[in-house]
C-alpha positions as CSV (number, residue, x, y, z in Angstrom):
1,M,0.2,-8.0,-3.9
2,K,2.1,-9.5,-6.8
3,T,4.8,-8.3,-9.2
4,I,4.9,-8.6,-13.0
5,I,8.3,-8.4,-14.6
6,T,8.6,-8.1,-18.4
7,L,11.9,-9.0,-20.0
8,L,13.0,-8.5,-23.6
9,L,15.5,-10.8,-25.2
10,C,16.5,-9.7,-28.7
11,T,18.8,-12.1,-30.5
12,S,19.1,-14.2,-33.7
13,L,17.9,-17.7,-33.1
14,A,18.8,-20.7,-35.2
15,I,20.9,-18.8,-37.7
16,A,24.6,-19.3,-36.8
17,Q,24.7,-23.0,-37.7
18,Q,22.9,-22.7,-41.0
19,I,23.8,-19.5,-42.9
20,P,26.4,-16.7,-42.5
21,N,25.3,-14.0,-40.2
22,T,26.1,-10.3,-40.2
23,I,27.4,-8.6,-37.1
24,T,28.7,-5.1,-36.3
25,S,32.4,-4.5,-36.1
26,K,32.5,-1.3,-34.1
27,A,32.0,-0.9,-30.4
28,K,29.9,2.2,-30.8
29,N,27.3,0.1,-32.7
30,K,26.9,-2.2,-29.6
31,L,26.5,0.9,-27.4
32,E,23.9,2.3,-29.7
33,F,22.0,-1.0,-29.6
34,Q,22.1,-1.1,-25.8
35,T,20.9,2.5,-25.6
36,T,18.0,1.9,-28.0
37,L,17.0,-1.3,-26.1
38,K,17.0,0.5,-22.8
39,K,14.9,3.3,-24.3
40,W,12.2,0.8,-25.4
41,Q,12.3,-1.0,-22.1
42,E,11.6,2.3,-20.3
43,E,8.8,3.0,-22.8
44,L,7.1,-0.4,-22.2
45,K,7.3,-0.2,-18.3
46,Q,4.0,1.6,-18.3
47,F,2.2,-1.5,-19.6
48,N,2.6,-3.3,-16.2
49,T,-0.6,-5.4,-16.1
50,P,-1.8,-8.2,-18.4
51,E,-4.8,-6.0,-19.4
52,L,-2.5,-3.2,-20.6
53,R,-0.3,-5.6,-22.5
54,K,-3.3,-6.7,-24.5
55,S,-3.9,-3.2,-25.8
56,Q,-3.4,-2.2,-29.5
57,K,-1.0,0.6,-28.4
58,Y,1.2,-2.0,-26.6
59,A,1.2,-4.3,-29.7
60,A,2.0,-1.4,-32.0
61,L,4.9,-0.2,-29.8
62,R,6.3,-3.8,-29.6
63,Q,6.1,-4.1,-33.4
64,E,7.9,-0.8,-33.8
65,M,10.5,-1.7,-31.3
66,W,11.4,-5.1,-32.8
67,K,11.7,-3.5,-36.3
68,E,14.2,-1.0,-35.0
69,L,16.2,-3.5,-33.0
70,R,16.1,-6.0,-35.8
71,D,17.4,-3.5,-38.3
72,M,20.2,-2.6,-35.9
73,R,21.0,-6.3,-35.2
74,L,21.2,-7.0,-38.9
75,G,23.7,-4.2,-39.3
76,K,21.8,-1.9,-41.5
77,T,23.4,1.0,-39.8
78,A,26.8,-0.5,-39.3
79,E,29.7,-1.8,-41.3
80,P,29.0,-5.6,-42.0
81,V,31.6,-8.2,-41.4
82,Q,31.1,-11.8,-42.7
83,H,32.3,-14.7,-40.6
84,K,31.9,-18.4,-40.4
85,P,28.8,-19.9,-38.8
86,S,29.5,-20.4,-35.1
87,L,28.2,-19.5,-31.7
88,A,30.1,-16.2,-31.9
89,A,27.6,-15.1,-34.5
90,V,25.2,-14.1,-31.7
91,P,25.8,-12.6,-28.3
92,A,26.8,-15.2,-25.8
93,K,25.3,-13.0,-23.1
94,V,22.4,-10.6,-23.2
95,N,22.5,-8.5,-20.0
96,E,21.8,-5.0,-21.0
97,D,19.2,-4.1,-18.4
98,A,20.7,-3.3,-15.0
99,T,17.3,-2.7,-13.4
100,C,16.7,-4.3,-10.0
101,Y,13.0,-5.4,-9.7
102,D,11.4,-5.1,-6.3
103,V,9.2,-8.0,-5.2
104,P,7.1,-8.0,-2.0
105,V,8.0,-10.5,0.7
106,A,5.4,-13.3,1.1
107,S,3.8,-12.4,-2.3
108,K,2.2,-14.9,-4.6
109,G,1.4,-15.0,-8.3
110,N,4.4,-13.0,-9.4
111,T,5.3,-13.4,-13.0
112,I,8.4,-13.0,-15.2
113,D,7.5,-12.6,-18.9
114,M,10.5,-13.2,-21.2
115,S,9.7,-12.2,-24.7
116,I,11.9,-13.9,-27.4
117,V,12.0,-12.8,-31.0
118,N,13.5,-14.8,-33.8
119,T,15.2,-12.2,-36.1
120,S,16.7,-14.8,-38.4
121,T,15.2,-15.8,-41.8
122,L,14.8,-19.4,-40.6
123,S,12.5,-21.0,-38.0
124,A,13.9,-22.1,-34.7
125,E,13.0,-25.4,-33.2
126,G,12.9,-26.5,-29.6
127,V,13.9,-23.2,-27.9
128,K,14.2,-23.9,-24.2
129,V,14.2,-21.2,-21.5
130,E,15.5,-22.4,-18.2
131,I,16.1,-20.8,-14.8
132,N,19.3,-21.8,-13.0
133,N,20.5,-21.4,-9.4
134,I,17.1,-20.4,-8.0
135,P,17.4,-19.0,-4.4
136,E,15.6,-21.2,-1.9
137,W,13.2,-18.5,-0.9
138,L,11.7,-18.3,-4.5
139,K,9.2,-21.0,-5.5
140,F,8.6,-21.3,-9.2
141,T,5.7,-23.3,-10.6
142,E,8.0,-24.3,-13.5
143,K,11.7,-24.1,-13.9
144,D,11.9,-24.4,-17.7
145,I,9.7,-23.7,-20.7
146,T,10.1,-25.0,-24.3
147,L,8.9,-23.0,-27.3
148,T,8.2,-25.8,-29.9
149,T,8.6,-23.6,-33.0
150,L,9.6,-20.0,-33.3
151,K,9.1,-18.8,-36.9
152,S,11.1,-16.2,-38.7
153,N,10.4,-12.7,-37.2
154,E,8.0,-14.3,-34.7
155,E,7.8,-13.3,-31.1
156,Q,6.8,-15.6,-28.3
157,T,6.7,-15.2,-24.5
158,A,7.9,-17.6,-21.8
159,S,6.0,-16.8,-18.6
160,F,7.3,-18.0,-15.2
161,T,5.1,-17.7,-12.1
162,F,6.6,-17.7,-8.6
163,S,6.0,-16.9,-5.0
164,V,8.3,-15.5,-2.3
165,D,8.7,-17.2,1.0
166,K,7.6,-15.1,4.0
167,L,11.0,-15.7,5.7
168,A,13.0,-14.4,2.7
169,K,15.8,-12.1,3.5
170,V,14.6,-8.5,2.6
171,N,16.5,-5.6,1.2
172,K,19.0,-8.0,-0.3
173,E,19.7,-8.1,-4.0
174,D,19.9,-11.4,-5.8
175,T,20.4,-12.4,-9.4
176,L,18.3,-14.8,-11.4
177,H,20.1,-16.6,-14.3
178,F,18.2,-17.6,-17.4
179,T,19.6,-19.9,-20.1
180,I,18.1,-20.0,-23.6
181,T,19.1,-22.9,-25.9
182,D,17.8,-24.1,-29.2
183,K,17.7,-27.5,-30.9
184,N,21.1,-26.8,-32.6
185,G,22.9,-26.2,-29.3
186,Q,23.2,-22.5,-29.4
187,T,23.1,-20.8,-26.0
188,W,22.2,-17.3,-24.8
189,T,21.9,-16.1,-21.2
190,K,19.9,-13.4,-19.5
191,E,20.3,-12.1,-15.9
192,I,17.9,-10.1,-13.9
193,K,18.3,-8.6,-10.4
194,I,15.6,-9.0,-7.8
195,S,15.3,-7.4,-4.4
196,I,12.7,-8.5,-1.8
197,T,10.9,-5.6,-0.3
198,P,10.1,-5.7,3.4
199,P,6.6,-5.6,4.9
200,T,4.8,-2.2,4.9
201,T,3.1,-2.5,8.3
202,Y,3.7,-3.9,11.8
203,E,1.8,-7.0,12.5
204,L,1.6,-9.7,15.3
205,L,-0.2,-12.8,14.0
206,Q,-2.3,-15.2,16.0
207,N,-0.2,-18.1,17.2
208,Y,-0.7,-21.6,15.7
209,P,-1.8,-24.1,16.7
210,N,-4.2,-22.5,19.2
211,P,-5.1,-24.1,21.6
212,F,-1.7,-25.9,21.8
213,N,0.2,-28.5,23.7
214,P,3.1,-28.0,24.4
215,T,4.5,-25.9,21.6
216,T,3.1,-23.2,19.4
217,T,4.5,-20.8,16.7
218,I,4.4,-17.0,17.1
219,E,4.9,-14.9,13.9
220,Y,5.3,-11.2,13.4
221,Q,6.5,-8.6,10.9
222,L,8.5,-5.4,11.0
223,P,8.4,-2.8,8.2
224,G,10.9,-0.4,6.8
225,A,14.3,-0.3,5.2
226,G,17.8,0.6,6.5
227,I,16.7,0.6,10.2
228,R,17.0,-1.8,13.1
229,Y,14.6,-2.5,16.0
230,N,15.1,-3.6,19.6
231,V,12.6,-6.4,19.8
232,S,11.2,-8.2,22.8
233,I,8.4,-10.8,23.1
234,K,7.3,-11.6,26.6
235,I,4.8,-14.2,27.8
236,Y,2.4,-13.4,30.7
237,D,-0.1,-15.5,32.5
238,A,-3.8,-14.7,32.9
239,I,-3.2,-12.4,35.9
240,G,-0.4,-10.4,34.2
241,R,2.7,-12.1,35.7
242,E,5.7,-12.4,33.4
243,V,6.3,-16.1,32.6
244,T,9.3,-15.8,30.2
245,N,11.1,-13.4,27.9
246,L,10.9,-15.2,24.6
247,I,12.9,-12.7,22.5
248,N,15.2,-9.8,23.4
249,E,17.4,-8.8,20.5
250,Q,18.0,-6.4,17.6
251,Q,16.3,-7.3,14.4
252,D,16.1,-5.9,10.8
253,P,12.8,-5.3,9.0
254,G,11.2,-8.6,7.8
255,Y,9.1,-11.5,8.8
256,Y,9.9,-13.6,11.8
257,Q,8.7,-16.7,13.7
258,K,9.5,-18.1,17.1
259,I,8.4,-21.3,18.7
260,F,7.2,-21.1,22.3
261,N,7.6,-24.3,24.4
262,A,5.2,-24.4,27.3
263,S,6.0,-27.8,28.6
264,R,6.9,-26.4,32.0
265,Y,3.7,-24.4,32.4
266,A,0.2,-25.2,33.6
267,S,-2.9,-25.2,31.4
268,G,-4.6,-21.9,30.9
269,M,-4.7,-18.6,29.0
270,Y,-1.5,-16.8,28.3
271,I,-0.7,-13.4,26.7
272,Y,2.2,-12.8,24.4
273,R,3.3,-9.2,23.9
274,L,5.5,-7.8,21.2
275,V,7.4,-4.5,21.7
276,A,9.4,-3.2,18.8
277,T,11.4,0.0,19.5
278,D,12.6,1.8,16.5
279,E,15.7,4.1,16.1
280,Q,13.6,7.2,17.2
281,N,12.9,5.3,20.4
282,K,9.3,4.9,19.5
283,Q,7.7,1.7,20.8
284,H,5.2,-0.3,18.7
285,V,3.3,-2.6,21.0
286,F,1.0,-5.5,20.1
287,Q,-0.4,-8.4,22.1
288,K,-2.6,-11.5,21.7
289,K,-4.1,-14.3,23.8
290,M,-3.3,-18.0,23.5
291,I,-4.5,-21.1,25.3
292,L,-2.4,-23.9,26.6
293,L,-4.6,-27.0,26.8
294,R,-3.2,-30.2,28.2
C-alpha cells in the first residue's frame, strides 16, 4: 500500500525584487483566501491517483482554482496597498492546510506532489524545493528538486517519493518542512503533518537467517490504535520444553524485531511462539519453526 499526497502552494514567485506588488491590507481578505484555498483542496482530494489527476475534469478544476486564487492574491477583491519591493511582498510562510496525512508503516512508493504556480507577470528561474529535518524513519529518493524555469501563470509539480521504515513509531504525528527558494533569494515555506498508521493485521514472520548459528532475528507486528498488548515470545525445543522467555512486556501497536542468541543451545529444531493479549483479554497466538545448525 502506498500514499499519494498532493499539496498546493499558491504564491507570487520572482516578483518582489523586480516590480512593485499588490497585497491586501485587511485581515479578512487573508481569511477569505485561506477559506477558498481549503475549499479547493477538499474538492481536489477525490483525485487521489495519478490516473485521476490526468483527467480533463481535474485539469479544468485546477485551472478554475488557480484563476480564483490568483485574482484574490492580486487583490482584485481587496483594497490595494503599494509597497517597496521586498520579501514582505509575498507570504513568508504558507501553512494554510492543517490536514494530517496518514501513511502506512513499512510502505513504499509514497509520493508528495507539490504544485507551484507562478502568479507574477515575470518568469521565475531556478526555483528550488527542498525538504528539511527529515525524520530518520522516512527515506526520500530525493531531498530537493529544482524547477529550471517557471513562466508567468505556469504551474509545475515537484514530486517527492519516499518509503517508511518498518520500525517507524506509529500513531505519532510529525511535521515535514519544505523550503522553496528562487534564484533571487526569495523564500517560502510549507509544512505538512504526517502520521504513520499501524499495521492492520497480526503477523509473526519467519526468522532470518534460517537455519542460523548462533543468532537469528524474529519479527512480528501488532495492529490497532490506542491500545496496549501484553506480549510474550517463548522458545521451545522439539519436544515442547520451554527453553527461554525471549519477551515478556507491554507493547503498543507497531512492528517489532528481537534477536535470539542460541549460543548456549544444541543444534536442532526450535519453535518460537508469540502470544499477544489485548485489553479485552483475548489472546492472539502464532508460532513458527526454526533450525539451529552448528
